[in-house]
Gaussian input, Z-matrix of N, CA and C with variables (Angstrom, degrees):
# hf/3-21g

backbone

0 1
 N
 C     1     B1
 C     2     B2     1     A1
 N     3     B3     2     A2     1     D1
 C     4     B4     3     A3     2     D2
 C     5     B5     4     A4     3     D3
 N     6     B6     5     A5     4     D4
 C     7     B7     6     A6     5     D5
 C     8     B8     7     A7     6     D6
 N     9     B9     8     A8     7     D7
 C    10    B10     9     A9     8     D8
 C    11    B11    10    A10     9     D9
 N    12    B12    11    A11    10    D10
 C    13    B13    12    A12    11    D11
 C    14    B14    13    A13    12    D12
 N    15    B15    14    A14    13    D13
 C    16    B16    15    A15    14    D14
 C    17    B17    16    A16    15    D15
 N    18    B18    17    A17    16    D16
 C    19    B19    18    A18    17    D17
 C    20    B20    19    A19    18    D18
 N    21    B21    20    A20    19    D19
 C    22    B22    21    A21    20    D20
 C    23    B23    22    A22    21    D21
 N    24    B24    23    A23    22    D22
 C    25    B25    24    A24    23    D23
 C    26    B26    25    A25    24    D24
 N    27    B27    26    A26    25    D25
 C    28    B28    27    A27    26    D26
 C    29    B29    28    A28    27    D27
 N    30    B30    29    A29    28    D28
 C    31    B31    30    A30    29    D29
 C    32    B32    31    A31    30    D30
 N    33    B33    32    A32    31    D31
 C    34    B34    33    A33    32    D32
 C    35    B35    34    A34    33    D33
 N    36    B36    35    A35    34    D34
 C    37    B37    36    A36    35    D35
 C    38    B38    37    A37    36    D36
 N    39    B39    38    A38    37    D37
 C    40    B40    39    A39    38    D38
 C    41    B41    40    A40    39    D39
 N    42    B42    41    A41    40    D40
 C    43    B43    42    A42    41    D41
 C    44    B44    43    A43    42    D42
 N    45    B45    44    A44    43    D43
 C    46    B46    45    A45    44    D44
 C    47    B47    46    A46    45    D45
 N    48    B48    47    A47    46    D46
 C    49    B49    48    A48    47    D47
 C    50    B50    49    A49    48    D48
 N    51    B51    50    A50    49    D49
 C    52    B52    51    A51    50    D50
 C    53    B53    52    A52    51    D51
 N    54    B54    53    A53    52    D52
 C    55    B55    54    A54    53    D53
 C    56    B56    55    A55    54    D54
 N    57    B57    56    A56    55    D55
 C    58    B58    57    A57    56    D56
 C    59    B59    58    A58    57    D57
 N    60    B60    59    A59    58    D58
 C    61    B61    60    A60    59    D59
 C    62    B62    61    A61    60    D60
 N    63    B63    62    A62    61    D61
 C    64    B64    63    A63    62    D62
 C    65    B65    64    A64    63    D63
 N    66    B66    65    A65    64    D64
 C    67    B67    66    A66    65    D65
 C    68    B68    67    A67    66    D66
 N    69    B69    68    A68    67    D67
 C    70    B70    69    A69    68    D68
 C    71    B71    70    A70    69    D69
 N    72    B72    71    A71    70    D70
 C    73    B73    72    A72    71    D71
 C    74    B74    73    A73    72    D72
 N    75    B75    74    A74    73    D73
 C    76    B76    75    A75    74    D74
 C    77    B77    76    A76    75    D75
 N    78    B78    77    A77    76    D76
 C    79    B79    78    A78    77    D77
 C    80    B80    79    A79    78    D78
 N    81    B81    80    A80    79    D79
 C    82    B82    81    A81    80    D80
 C    83    B83    82    A82    81    D81
 N    84    B84    83    A83    82    D82
 C    85    B85    84    A84    83    D83
 C    86    B86    85    A85    84    D84
 N    87    B87    86    A86    85    D85
 C    88    B88    87    A87    86    D86
 C    89    B89    88    A88    87    D87
 N    90    B90    89    A89    88    D88
 C    91    B91    90    A90    89    D89
 C    92    B92    91    A91    90    D90
 N    93    B93    92    A92    91    D91
 C    94    B94    93    A93    92    D92
 C    95    B95    94    A94    93    D93
 N    96    B96    95    A95    94    D94
 C    97    B97    96    A96    95    D95
 C    98    B98    97    A97    96    D96
 N    99    B99    98    A98    97    D97
 C   100   B100    99    A99    98    D98
 C   101   B101   100   A100    99    D99
 N   102   B102   101   A101   100   D100
 C   103   B103   102   A102   101   D101
 C   104   B104   103   A103   102   D102
 N   105   B105   104   A104   103   D103
 C   106   B106   105   A105   104   D104
 C   107   B107   106   A106   105   D105
 N   108   B108   107   A107   106   D106
 C   109   B109   108   A108   107   D107
 C   110   B110   109   A109   108   D108
 N   111   B111   110   A110   109   D109
 C   112   B112   111   A111   110   D110
 C   113   B113   112   A112   111   D111
 N   114   B114   113   A113   112   D112
 C   115   B115   114   A114   113   D113
 C   116   B116   115   A115   114   D114
 N   117   B117   116   A116   115   D115
 C   118   B118   117   A117   116   D116
 C   119   B119   118   A118   117   D117
 N   120   B120   119   A119   118   D118
 C   121   B121   120   A120   119   D119
 C   122   B122   121   A121   120   D120
 N   123   B123   122   A122   121   D121
 C   124   B124   123   A123   122   D122
 C   125   B125   124   A124   123   D123
 N   126   B126   125   A125   124   D124
 C   127   B127   126   A126   125   D125
 C   128   B128   127   A127   126   D126
 N   129   B129   128   A128   127   D127
 C   130   B130   129   A129   128   D128
 C   131   B131   130   A130   129   D129
 N   132   B132   131   A131   130   D130
 C   133   B133   132   A132   131   D131
 C   134   B134   133   A133   132   D132
 N   135   B135   134   A134   133   D133
 C   136   B136   135   A135   134   D134
 C   137   B137   136   A136   135   D135
 N   138   B138   137   A137   136   D136
 C   139   B139   138   A138   137   D137
 C   140   B140   139   A139   138   D138
 N   141   B141   140   A140   139   D139
 C   142   B142   141   A141   140   D140
 C   143   B143   142   A142   141   D141
 N   144   B144   143   A143   142   D142
 C   145   B145   144   A144   143   D143
 C   146   B146   145   A145   144   D144
 N   147   B147   146   A146   145   D145
 C   148   B148   147   A147   146   D146
 C   149   B149   148   A148   147   D147
 N   150   B150   149   A149   148   D148
 C   151   B151   150   A150   149   D149
 C   152   B152   151   A151   150   D150
 N   153   B153   152   A152   151   D151
 C   154   B154   153   A153   152   D152
 C   155   B155   154   A154   153   D153
 N   156   B156   155   A155   154   D154
 C   157   B157   156   A156   155   D155
 C   158   B158   157   A157   156   D156
 N   159   B159   158   A158   157   D157
 C   160   B160   159   A159   158   D158
 C   161   B161   160   A160   159   D159
 N   162   B162   161   A161   160   D160
 C   163   B163   162   A162   161   D161
 C   164   B164   163   A163   162   D162
 N   165   B165   164   A164   163   D163
 C   166   B166   165   A165   164   D164
 C   167   B167   166   A166   165   D165
 N   168   B168   167   A167   166   D166
 C   169   B169   168   A168   167   D167
 C   170   B170   169   A169   168   D168
 N   171   B171   170   A170   169   D169
 C   172   B172   171   A171   170   D170
 C   173   B173   172   A172   171   D171
 N   174   B174   173   A173   172   D172
 C   175   B175   174   A174   173   D173
 C   176   B176   175   A175   174   D174
 N   177   B177   176   A176   175   D175
 C   178   B178   177   A177   176   D176
 C   179   B179   178   A178   177   D177
 N   180   B180   179   A179   178   D178
 C   181   B181   180   A180   179   D179
 C   182   B182   181   A181   180   D180
 N   183   B183   182   A182   181   D181
 C   184   B184   183   A183   182   D182
 C   185   B185   184   A184   183   D183
 N   186   B186   185   A185   184   D184
 C   187   B187   186   A186   185   D185
 C   188   B188   187   A187   186   D186
 N   189   B189   188   A188   187   D187
 C   190   B190   189   A189   188   D188
 C   191   B191   190   A190   189   D189
 N   192   B192   191   A191   190   D190
 C   193   B193   192   A192   191   D191
 C   194   B194   193   A193   192   D192
 N   195   B195   194   A194   193   D193
 C   196   B196   195   A195   194   D194
 C   197   B197   196   A196   195   D195
 N   198   B198   197   A197   196   D196
 C   199   B199   198   A198   197   D197
 C   200   B200   199   A199   198   D198
 N   201   B201   200   A200   199   D199
 C   202   B202   201   A201   200   D200
 C   203   B203   202   A202   201   D201
 N   204   B204   203   A203   202   D202
 C   205   B205   204   A204   203   D203
 C   206   B206   205   A205   204   D204
 N   207   B207   206   A206   205   D205
 C   208   B208   207   A207   206   D206
 C   209   B209   208   A208   207   D207
 N   210   B210   209   A209   208   D208
 C   211   B211   210   A210   209   D209
 C   212   B212   211   A211   210   D210
 N   213   B213   212   A212   211   D211
 C   214   B214   213   A213   212   D212
 C   215   B215   214   A214   213   D213
 N   216   B216   215   A215   214   D214
 C   217   B217   216   A216   215   D215
 C   218   B218   217   A217   216   D216

   B1=1.4423
   B2=1.5323
   B3=1.3146
   B4=1.4661
   B5=1.5208
   B6=1.3062
   B7=1.4615
   B8=1.5178
   B9=1.3309
   B10=1.4537
   B11=1.5176
   B12=1.3109
   B13=1.4437
   B14=1.5275
   B15=1.3367
   B16=1.4634
   B17=1.5164
   B18=1.3022
   B19=1.4495
   B20=1.5240
   B21=1.3421
   B22=1.4532
   B23=1.5144
   B24=1.3015
   B25=1.4543
   B26=1.5252
   B27=1.3037
   B28=1.4583
   B29=1.5244
   B30=1.3083
   B31=1.4642
   B32=1.5139
   B33=1.3109
   B34=1.4447
   B35=1.5186
   B36=1.3145
   B37=1.4580
   B38=1.5358
   B39=1.2991
   B40=1.4701
   B41=1.5222
   B42=1.3075
   B43=1.4506
   B44=1.5319
   B45=1.2809
   B46=1.4577
   B47=1.5268
   B48=1.3260
   B49=1.4616
   B50=1.5225
   B51=1.3086
   B52=1.4586
   B53=1.5209
   B54=1.3189
   B55=1.4651
   B56=1.5190
   B57=1.3157
   B58=1.4579
   B59=1.5250
   B60=1.3203
   B61=1.4473
   B62=1.5309
   B63=1.3070
   B64=1.4689
   B65=1.5289
   B66=1.3261
   B67=1.4616
   B68=1.5176
   B69=1.3270
   B70=1.4619
   B71=1.5238
   B72=1.3159
   B73=1.4601
   B74=1.5245
   B75=1.3160
   B76=1.4603
   B77=1.5326
   B78=1.3276
   B79=1.4672
   B80=1.5389
   B81=1.3144
   B82=1.4628
   B83=1.5288
   B84=1.3145
   B85=1.4631
   B86=1.5335
   B87=1.3209
   B88=1.4724
   B89=1.5317
   B90=1.3401
   B91=1.4582
   B92=1.5292
   B93=1.3368
   B94=1.4685
   B95=1.5318
   B96=1.3100
   B97=1.4835
   B98=1.5141
   B99=1.3301
   B100=1.4592
   B101=1.5211
   B102=1.3318
   B103=1.4674
   B104=1.5310
   B105=1.3066
   B106=1.4762
   B107=1.5375
   B108=1.3075
   B109=1.4692
   B110=1.5230
   B111=1.3277
   B112=1.4593
   B113=1.5274
   B114=1.3144
   B115=1.4609
   B116=1.5285
   B117=1.3273
   B118=1.4597
   B119=1.5269
   B120=1.3167
   B121=1.4548
   B122=1.5259
   B123=1.3255
   B124=1.4557
   B125=1.5306
   B126=1.3104
   B127=1.4601
   B128=1.5244
   B129=1.3121
   B130=1.4673
   B131=1.5230
   B132=1.3220
   B133=1.4654
   B134=1.5290
   B135=1.3228
   B136=1.4543
   B137=1.5088
   B138=1.3157
   B139=1.4651
   B140=1.5314
   B141=1.3053
   B142=1.4582
   B143=1.5324
   B144=1.3123
   B145=1.4746
   B146=1.5293
   B147=1.3172
   B148=1.4542
   B149=1.5168
   B150=1.3316
   B151=1.4711
   B152=1.5331
   B153=1.3237
   B154=1.4726
   B155=1.5318
   B156=1.3128
   B157=1.4654
   B158=1.5290
   B159=1.3170
   B160=1.4735
   B161=1.5260
   B162=1.3111
   B163=1.4775
   B164=1.5302
   B165=1.3257
   B166=1.4553
   B167=1.5171
   B168=1.3311
   B169=1.4727
   B170=1.5269
   B171=1.3266
   B172=1.4779
   B173=1.5302
   B174=1.3077
   B175=1.4765
   B176=1.5272
   B177=1.3315
   B178=1.4680
   B179=1.5319
   B180=1.3337
   B181=1.4609
   B182=1.5125
   B183=1.3494
   B184=1.4726
   B185=1.5288
   B186=1.3138
   B187=1.4574
   B188=1.5435
   B189=1.3170
   B190=1.4646
   B191=1.5299
   B192=1.3183
   B193=1.4635
   B194=1.5244
   B195=1.3200
   B196=1.4634
   B197=1.5252
   B198=1.3226
   B199=1.4672
   B200=1.5197
   B201=1.3471
   B202=1.4599
   B203=1.5216
   B204=1.3418
   B205=1.4622
   B206=1.5177
   B207=1.3256
   B208=1.4596
   B209=1.5201
   B210=1.3314
   B211=1.4623
   B212=1.5186
   B213=1.3307
   B214=1.4798
   B215=1.5078
   B216=1.3238
   B217=1.4528
   B218=1.5010
   A1=108.18
   A2=116.00
   A3=120.94
   A4=108.88
   A5=114.94
   A6=121.37
   A7=107.53
   A8=116.59
   A9=122.28
   A10=108.83
   A11=117.30
   A12=121.64
   A13=107.87
   A14=116.43
   A15=122.36
   A16=109.04
   A17=115.54
   A18=121.85
   A19=104.84
   A20=117.36
   A21=120.46
   A22=115.12
   A23=117.55
   A24=118.44
   A25=107.80
   A26=115.45
   A27=119.36
   A28=112.32
   A29=116.31
   A30=121.35
   A31=113.30
   A32=118.03
   A33=120.50
   A34=113.38
   A35=116.57
   A36=120.47
   A37=111.40
   A38=117.71
   A39=122.76
   A40=114.00
   A41=118.24
   A42=121.61
   A43=111.15
   A44=116.38
   A45=121.47
   A46=113.56
   A47=117.12
   A48=119.86
   A49=113.05
   A50=117.13
   A51=120.81
   A52=114.69
   A53=116.74
   A54=120.83
   A55=109.26
   A56=116.52
   A57=121.20
   A58=109.00
   A59=116.95
   A60=121.61
   A61=108.67
   A62=116.55
   A63=120.80
   A64=111.93
   A65=117.80
   A66=120.00
   A67=112.64
   A68=117.33
   A69=121.27
   A70=112.08
   A71=117.74
   A72=121.60
   A73=108.75
   A74=115.78
   A75=121.34
   A76=109.13
   A77=117.42
   A78=120.05
   A79=112.00
   A80=114.01
   A81=122.25
   A82=106.70
   A83=116.60
   A84=121.81
   A85=111.66
   A86=118.04
   A87=120.16
   A88=111.50
   A89=116.63
   A90=120.55
   A91=110.49
   A92=116.90
   A93=120.58
   A94=109.84
   A95=117.20
   A96=120.19
   A97=111.43
   A98=116.89
   A99=120.53
   A100=111.16
   A101=117.16
   A102=122.09
   A103=110.20
   A104=116.65
   A105=121.16
   A106=110.76
   A107=116.46
   A108=121.12
   A109=112.93
   A110=117.68
   A111=120.46
   A112=110.62
   A113=115.67
   A114=121.71
   A115=111.53
   A116=115.43
   A117=120.35
   A118=109.76
   A119=115.41
   A120=120.89
   A121=110.13
   A122=116.33
   A123=121.86
   A124=107.80
   A125=114.89
   A126=121.65
   A127=107.67
   A128=115.99
   A129=122.00
   A130=108.03
   A131=116.11
   A132=122.82
   A133=106.21
   A134=116.76
   A135=120.24
   A136=112.22
   A137=115.56
   A138=119.42
   A139=110.30
   A140=116.83
   A141=121.96
   A142=109.35
   A143=115.74
   A144=119.78
   A145=109.08
   A146=115.45
   A147=119.84
   A148=111.06
   A149=116.82
   A150=119.08
   A151=111.18
   A152=116.78
   A153=120.07
   A154=110.08
   A155=116.82
   A156=120.67
   A157=111.26
   A158=116.67
   A159=120.67
   A160=110.28
   A161=116.45
   A162=120.81
   A163=110.28
   A164=116.94
   A165=120.81
   A166=111.66
   A167=118.16
   A168=119.09
   A169=111.74
   A170=116.61
   A171=119.07
   A172=110.24
   A173=116.24
   A174=120.54
   A175=112.67
   A176=117.48
   A177=118.02
   A178=113.29
   A179=115.94
   A180=120.46
   A181=117.12
   A182=117.67
   A183=117.90
   A184=113.54
   A185=118.37
   A186=121.61
   A187=112.47
   A188=117.29
   A189=119.13
   A190=113.18
   A191=118.00
   A192=121.22
   A193=112.90
   A194=117.53
   A195=121.53
   A196=110.65
   A197=115.51
   A198=121.68
   A199=110.59
   A200=117.49
   A201=120.37
   A202=109.69
   A203=114.94
   A204=122.11
   A205=108.68
   A206=115.62
   A207=121.80
   A208=106.67
   A209=116.06
   A210=121.43
   A211=110.46
   A212=115.42
   A213=118.88
   A214=113.97
   A215=117.82
   A216=119.53
   A217=107.52
   D1=132.11
   D2=176.34
   D3=-97.55
   D4=141.50
   D5=177.66
   D6=-125.23
   D7=127.18
   D8=177.30
   D9=-113.97
   D10=139.35
   D11=178.88
   D12=-124.38
   D13=128.93
   D14=-179.74
   D15=-129.51
   D16=145.25
   D17=168.35
   D18=-99.41
   D19=96.86
   D20=-168.94
   D21=-81.60
   D22=-7.11
   D23=169.76
   D24=-139.44
   D25=166.05
   D26=-174.59
   D27=-108.03
   D28=37.01
   D29=-173.56
   D30=-55.71
   D31=-44.96
   D32=-176.59
   D33=-69.12
   D34=-27.07
   D35=-177.59
   D36=-90.56
   D37=-51.31
   D38=-171.46
   D39=-87.48
   D40=-34.66
   D41=-170.43
   D42=-105.00
   D43=55.23
   D44=-175.41
   D45=-65.45
   D46=-24.64
   D47=-178.97
   D48=-85.67
   D49=2.09
   D50=177.16
   D51=90.83
   D52=-3.90
   D53=179.24
   D54=-99.60
   D55=124.59
   D56=179.69
   D57=-103.80
   D58=125.09
   D59=175.97
   D60=-94.75
   D61=92.83
   D62=-176.82
   D63=-65.65
   D64=-21.91
   D65=-178.82
   D66=-63.65
   D67=-22.50
   D68=179.62
   D69=-82.73
   D70=-9.81
   D71=179.55
   D72=-89.92
   D73=114.53
   D74=-176.42
   D75=-129.82
   D76=157.68
   D77=178.22
   D78=-59.31
   D79=140.96
   D80=175.41
   D81=-112.57
   D82=107.13
   D83=-173.50
   D84=-58.57
   D85=-40.05
   D86=179.21
   D87=-63.58
   D88=-41.58
   D89=178.56
   D90=-66.34
   D91=-42.87
   D92=179.44
   D93=-62.79
   D94=-42.85
   D95=177.48
   D96=-61.04
   D97=-40.09
   D98=177.36
   D99=-62.64
   D100=-44.83
   D101=178.54
   D102=-59.82
   D103=-43.57
   D104=178.37
   D105=-58.80
   D106=-43.44
   D107=-176.71
   D108=-69.66
   D109=-20.29
   D110=177.78
   D111=-63.06
   D112=-34.03
   D113=178.76
   D114=50.42
   D115=46.43
   D116=177.94
   D117=-147.69
   D118=173.10
   D119=178.95
   D120=-72.02
   D121=140.18
   D122=179.22
   D123=-111.39
   D124=127.90
   D125=177.23
   D126=-116.79
   D127=135.73
   D128=178.56
   D129=-105.13
   D130=125.27
   D131=173.88
   D132=-115.54
   D133=123.48
   D134=-176.82
   D135=-145.29
   D136=149.68
   D137=173.00
   D138=-90.25
   D139=3.36
   D140=175.78
   D141=-85.30
   D142=179.51
   D143=176.63
   D144=-79.11
   D145=160.56
   D146=177.61
   D147=-62.44
   D148=-39.32
   D149=-179.29
   D150=-62.58
   D151=-37.30
   D152=177.07
   D153=-65.65
   D154=-45.82
   D155=179.63
   D156=-59.99
   D157=-42.80
   D158=178.85
   D159=-63.33
   D160=-43.29
   D161=178.94
   D162=-59.86
   D163=-45.18
   D164=-179.03
   D165=-65.49
   D166=-49.18
   D167=-177.44
   D168=-65.83
   D169=-30.88
   D170=174.58
   D171=-66.42
   D172=-46.22
   D173=-175.80
   D174=-68.91
   D175=-33.66
   D176=-179.72
   D177=-91.16
   D178=0.25
   D179=169.41
   D180=83.94
   D181=25.10
   D182=-178.46
   D183=-116.53
   D184=10.96
   D185=-174.55
   D186=-54.28
   D187=-43.79
   D188=-175.53
   D189=-68.84
   D190=-10.88
   D191=178.92
   D192=-98.41
   D193=-8.17
   D194=-175.52
   D195=-90.13
   D196=123.11
   D197=-179.46
   D198=-81.58
   D199=-44.31
   D200=-175.74
   D201=-156.82
   D202=150.28
   D203=176.24
   D204=-116.06
   D205=130.15
   D206=173.66
   D207=-111.40
   D208=110.53
   D209=-175.08
   D210=-122.47
   D211=174.00
   D212=-177.05
   D213=-70.00
   D214=-18.75
   D215=178.97
   D216=-104.75

């Protein structure tokens, strides 16, 4: 079994003041193509809230590939 781990947003690096600018999060075609080629279930594990995770996966274009989100709430 292969396991891939990605940091799909840069919250800890860029958004140090606690404000997230979701408008800067856009789909990355190369990343989406990679996700498609995995041909497996995608699980998101995050220390963020579920609503944040949903917002990010929607904005970067991978929502339809995500099976489940495990968040702090």
